[in-house]
VOTOR-339989 format. One record per residue: x, y, z of N, C-alpha, C in turn; residue in three letters. Coordinates in steps of 0.02 Angstrom, whole numbers, plus 32768, in hexadecimal, padded with zeros to 4 digits. Example, Ala and Ser with C-alpha at 12.3 -4.5 7.8 and 13.67 -1.06 7.14 Angstrom:
<pts>
82947EE4818682677F1F818682947F5B8186ALA82827F90816282AC7FCB816582858002818ASER
</pts>
This chain:
<pts>
C14690DE98E2C12C90D19925C0EE90A49921METC0F5906A9942C0BA903B993FC088904B9975GLUC04890419967C015904B999BC01B901799D0PROC004902D9A0BC0038FFF9A45BFCF8FCA9A39GLUBFDB8F8D9A52BFAB8F579A4FBF728F659A81ALABF388F569A6CBEFC8F5B9A97BEED8F179AB2LEUBEF58F119AF3BEE88ECE9B16BE9E8EC89B23HISBE808E929B09BE3A8E879B10BE2C8E469B37THRBE5C8E269B54BE4E8DE89B74BE298DEB9BB4ASPBE1E8E289BCFBDF48E319C0BBDB28E4D9BFCSERBDA18E559BBABD5F8E6F9BA4BD338E369B93VALBCF48E389BAFBCC48E089B9CBCB08E0F9B53ASPBCB68DD89B29BCA88DDF9AE4BC618DF29AD3ALABC348DD79B00BBED8DE69AF7BBDB8E2F9B04GLYBBFC8E4A9B36BBF58E939B45BC118EBD9B0FPHEBC4E8EA99AF8BC6B8ED19AC0BC3E8ED09A82LEUBC218E969A72BBF68E939A37BBB98EBC9A41ALABB9C8EBB9A80BB628EE39A8DBB6E8F319A8AALABBA88F429AA2BBBF8F879A9EBBC78FA19A55VALBBEA8F749A2CBBF48F8999E6BBAE8F8F99C4ILEBB828F6099CFBB3F8F6399B4BB1B8FA199CAGLYBB248FB49A09BB028FF09A23BB1C902E99FEHISBB5C903399F2BB77906F99CFBB66906E9985TYRBB5B90319968BB4390319924BAFC904E9920VALBAD1903A9951BA8D90529952BA859097996EASPBAB490AF9996BAAF90F399B5BAF0911999ABHISBAFD912F996EBB3D91579961BB429193998CPROBB0B91B199A2BB0D91ED99CABB3391E49A0CGLUBB3B91A69A22BB5E919C9A61BBA991929A56HISBBC2918E9A1BBC07917E9A0DBC3791B19A27ARGBC2591EF9A29BC5492249A42BC68921A9A8CALABC4091F59AB1BC4C91E89AF7BC7891A89B04ALABC8A91849AD0BCAD91429AD7BCEE91549AFEILEBCF791289B30BD3691309B59BD2E91569B9CGLYBCF691759BA2BCED919C9BE1BCCD916F9C17SERBCE0917C9C54BCC491559C8CBC7791599C8EPROBC5C91959C7FBC13919E9C80BBF291759C49ALABC11916E9C0DBBF491479BD9BBF790FC9BEBGLUBC2C90E79C0BBC3090A09C1DBBF790909C50TYRBBEB90BD9C80BBB690B29CB1BB7290B29C8DGLUBB6790DB9C5DBB2A90E09C36BB22909F9C11ARGBB5790839BF2BB5290469BCFBB3F900B9BFCLEUBB5F90099C37BB508FD59C67BB048FD79C7ALEUBAEA90149C82BAA3901D9C92BA7690089C56ALABA8B901B9C1CBA62900E9BE1BA658FC69BC8GLUBA9C8FA59BD3BAA98F649BBEBAB18F329BF9LEUBA7F8F2E9C23BA878F0B9C65BA958EC19C5DPROBA808EA39C22BA8D8E5B9C1CBAD58E4E9C09GLUBAFA8E809BFCBB428E7A9BEBBB698EA99C1AARGBB748E939C57BB9A8EBB9C8ABBE58EB59C7DASNBC018EEA9C5EBC488EEC9C4BBC718EF09C88GLY
</pts>
């Protein structure tokens, strides 16, 4: 069984890079990845990169 492809063409590359850097620096936030609340928190914390 092959994994599904993850489409990233609608994701801002700068925002994605900022998010990855954030999780490298703040591993305590990783458990919340994928939740709507975490996405809202990231938008507030990384305002220069509005995903």
